[in-house]
C-alpha positions as CSV (number, residue, x, y, z in Angstrom):
1,M,85.5,121.2,97.7
2,Q,85.8,117.2,97.7
3,S,83.0,115.7,95.7
4,V,80.8,113.4,97.0
5,S,81.0,110.8,94.6
6,Y,84.8,110.6,95.0
7,N,84.6,110.0,98.9
8,Q,82.1,107.2,98.1
9,S,84.6,105.6,95.6
10,A,87.3,106.2,98.1
11,G,85.4,104.8,101.3
12,T,84.7,101.6,98.9
13,A,88.4,101.3,97.9
14,A,89.0,101.5,101.6
15,L,86.8,98.9,102.5
16,I,88.3,96.6,99.9
17,A,91.8,97.0,100.8
18,G,90.5,96.6,104.5
19,V,89.5,93.2,103.6
20,G,92.5,92.1,101.4
21,G,94.6,92.6,103.9
22,P,94.3,90.2,105.7
23,L,94.3,88.2,102.6
24,Y,98.0,89.3,101.6
25,S,99.0,88.2,105.3
26,V,97.8,85.0,105.1
27,A,98.8,84.1,101.4
28,F,102.3,85.8,102.6
29,V,102.9,84.4,106.0
30,I,101.2,81.0,106.0
31,L,101.5,79.8,102.3
32,Y,104.7,81.0,101.6
33,V,107.0,81.8,104.7
34,F,105.8,78.9,106.3
35,K,106.1,76.6,103.1
36,V,102.3,75.1,103.1
37,A,102.2,76.4,99.5
38,P,105.1,78.6,98.8
39,D,104.2,79.3,94.8
40,L,100.6,79.8,95.5
41,G,101.3,81.7,98.5
42,L,103.7,84.0,96.7
43,T,101.4,84.8,93.7
44,L,98.7,85.7,95.7
45,A,100.6,88.0,98.0
46,S,102.0,89.5,94.9
47,L,98.5,89.6,93.6
48,F,97.2,91.3,96.7
49,L,100.0,93.6,97.2
50,M,99.7,95.3,93.8
51,L,95.8,95.4,94.2
52,G,96.2,97.0,97.7
53,G,98.5,99.6,96.4
54,L,96.3,100.9,93.8
55,L,93.6,101.1,95.7
56,S,95.5,102.8,98.7
57,V,96.2,105.9,96.0
58,V,92.6,106.3,95.4
59,V,92.2,106.6,99.5
60,L,95.2,108.8,100.1
61,V,94.1,110.8,97.3
62,A,90.8,111.7,99.3
63,L,92.4,112.2,102.6
64,Y,94.8,115.0,101.2
65,F,91.6,116.5,99.4
66,N,89.5,116.6,103.1
67,L,92.5,117.5,105.1
68,R,94.5,119.8,102.5
69,E,92.9,123.1,104.2
70,L,94.3,122.1,107.7
71,E,97.9,122.7,106.9
72,P,98.5,122.4,103.0
73,A,101.6,121.8,102.7
74,Y,101.6,118.7,105.8
75,A,98.7,117.4,103.5
76,L,100.8,117.7,100.5
77,L,104.0,116.0,101.9
78,G,101.8,112.7,103.4
79,L,100.2,112.8,99.8
80,V,103.5,112.2,98.0
81,L,104.9,109.8,100.9
82,G,102.4,108.0,100.8
83,L,101.4,107.7,96.9
84,A,105.6,106.7,96.8
85,G,104.7,104.0,99.3
86,A,101.5,102.8,97.2
87,L,103.0,102.9,94.2
88,G,106.1,101.8,95.2
89,G,103.9,98.6,97.0
90,A,102.1,97.9,93.7
91,T,105.2,97.9,91.6
92,H,106.6,95.3,94.1
93,G,103.8,93.1,93.8
94,A,103.7,93.7,89.9
95,Y,107.5,92.9,89.9
96,D,106.8,89.5,91.7
97,L,103.7,88.3,90.3
98,A,105.5,88.7,87.0
99,N,108.6,86.6,88.3
100,Q,105.6,83.9,89.8
101,L,103.9,84.0,86.3
102,H,107.2,83.5,84.2
103,P,110.1,82.2,86.2
104,P,113.5,83.7,84.9
105,S,116.0,81.4,84.6
106,P,118.2,81.2,86.3
107,E,116.9,83.3,89.3
108,V,120.6,84.6,90.3
109,L,119.2,87.6,91.9
110,A,117.1,85.7,94.2
111,V,119.6,82.6,94.8
112,A,122.5,85.6,95.8
113,G,120.1,86.6,98.4
114,Y,119.7,90.8,96.7
115,P,117.0,92.1,97.8
116,N,113.3,93.0,95.8
117,M,114.8,95.4,93.2
118,A,111.7,97.4,93.1
119,D,111.2,97.9,96.7
120,P,114.2,97.0,98.8
121,R,112.9,95.2,101.9
122,G,109.9,96.9,101.6
123,L,111.1,100.8,102.0
124,A,108.1,101.6,99.7
125,T,105.6,99.1,101.0
126,F,106.1,99.8,104.7
127,G,108.2,102.6,105.4
128,L,107.0,105.3,102.9
129,L,103.4,104.6,103.4
130,G,103.9,104.3,106.9
131,L,105.4,107.9,106.9
132,G,102.8,109.3,105.0
133,L,99.8,107.6,107.4
134,V,101.7,109.1,110.6
135,I,101.2,112.8,109.0
136,F,97.7,112.1,107.9
137,G,97.0,110.8,110.8
138,R,98.0,113.9,112.7
139,L,96.1,115.8,110.5
140,M,92.8,113.9,110.8
141,S,92.7,114.0,114.5
142,R,92.3,118.1,114.1
143,S,89.8,117.6,111.7
144,D,86.5,117.5,112.3
145,K,85.6,115.3,109.3
146,F,87.0,112.2,111.2
147,P,87.2,111.2,114.6
148,A,90.3,111.8,116.7
149,R,90.5,108.4,117.4
150,L,90.6,107.3,113.9
151,G,93.7,109.7,113.0
152,T,95.2,107.7,116.4
153,L,94.8,104.6,114.8
154,A,96.2,105.9,111.6
155,I,99.3,106.9,113.4
156,V,99.8,103.5,114.9
157,V,99.1,101.9,111.8
158,G,101.9,104.0,110.2
159,I,104.4,103.6,113.2
160,L,103.8,99.6,112.8
161,N,104.8,100.1,109.4
162,I,108.0,102.0,109.3
163,V,108.7,99.2,112.3
164,I,108.2,96.4,110.0
165,Y,110.4,98.1,107.5
166,L,113.3,98.4,109.7
167,A,112.8,94.8,111.2
168,R,113.0,93.5,107.5
169,L,115.9,95.5,106.7
170,I,118.0,94.9,109.7
171,I,116.5,91.1,111.1
172,L,115.9,90.2,107.3
173,T,114.4,86.9,108.5
174,P,110.1,86.6,107.9
175,T,110.4,84.2,110.3
176,N,111.9,85.7,113.1
177,P,109.5,86.4,115.7
178,I,109.5,89.9,116.5
179,V,108.7,90.2,112.3
180,L,106.3,87.7,112.6
181,V,104.3,89.3,115.5
182,V,104.4,92.7,114.4
183,A,103.7,92.1,110.9
184,G,101.0,89.6,111.3
185,A,99.6,91.8,114.0
186,T,99.3,95.0,111.5
187,G,98.4,93.1,108.5
188,I,95.7,91.0,110.1
189,F,94.2,93.1,112.7
190,I,94.9,96.3,113.1
191,S,95.8,98.0,109.4
192,P,92.2,96.2,108.2
193,A,90.7,97.5,110.9
194,F,91.7,101.2,110.3
195,Y,90.8,100.7,106.3
196,I,87.3,99.4,106.9
197,W,86.7,102.2,110.0
198,L,88.2,104.9,107.4
199,G,86.1,103.3,104.4
200,M,82.8,103.9,106.4
201,R,83.5,107.5,107.3
202,L,84.9,108.3,104.0
203,R,81.4,106.9,102.6
204,A,79.2,108.5,105.2
205,L,80.9,112.5,104.4
206,P,78.4,114.9,103.1
């Protein structure tokens, strides 16, 4: 049986992640992409991405233990994909943060346009985590521990994350209106709403 203390901890982690999501989006889009303060923006975005990935690990484990009785194999698949995405995102953030604090010279890979070696075009941060959330959302919609609408919201967030990955892979340019609108709406409003609601629900579980 899932422990109450871990649900409480995971709920707190989800709430913090929900608050940190918009901070990452503002730092990356406004400060970095639009070059208001690019160095500061990339440093903050990298830090928030790393911390957000680590917080997501705590939340994903809680989802697995609360949903594994419904369909153990799917719950495990959601956990594996979600953890790969969360840890990949944390590694992505740590890689960028390390380069910001101690810039390599010369920055051959950046100048040549190579993708982030730790997480190319956000495969883990958006793609794998998105797949994990879609699977967990499906299970949440059938569980009596979570509101069905919260499960639906998880699916929506997962799909949007996958769309962001595909947009960054195909379109590439972060200032493209399609990328900006989808990523901005997801990062500032939709994803934080999901994590905050999930955090409140986890903390309320018996």
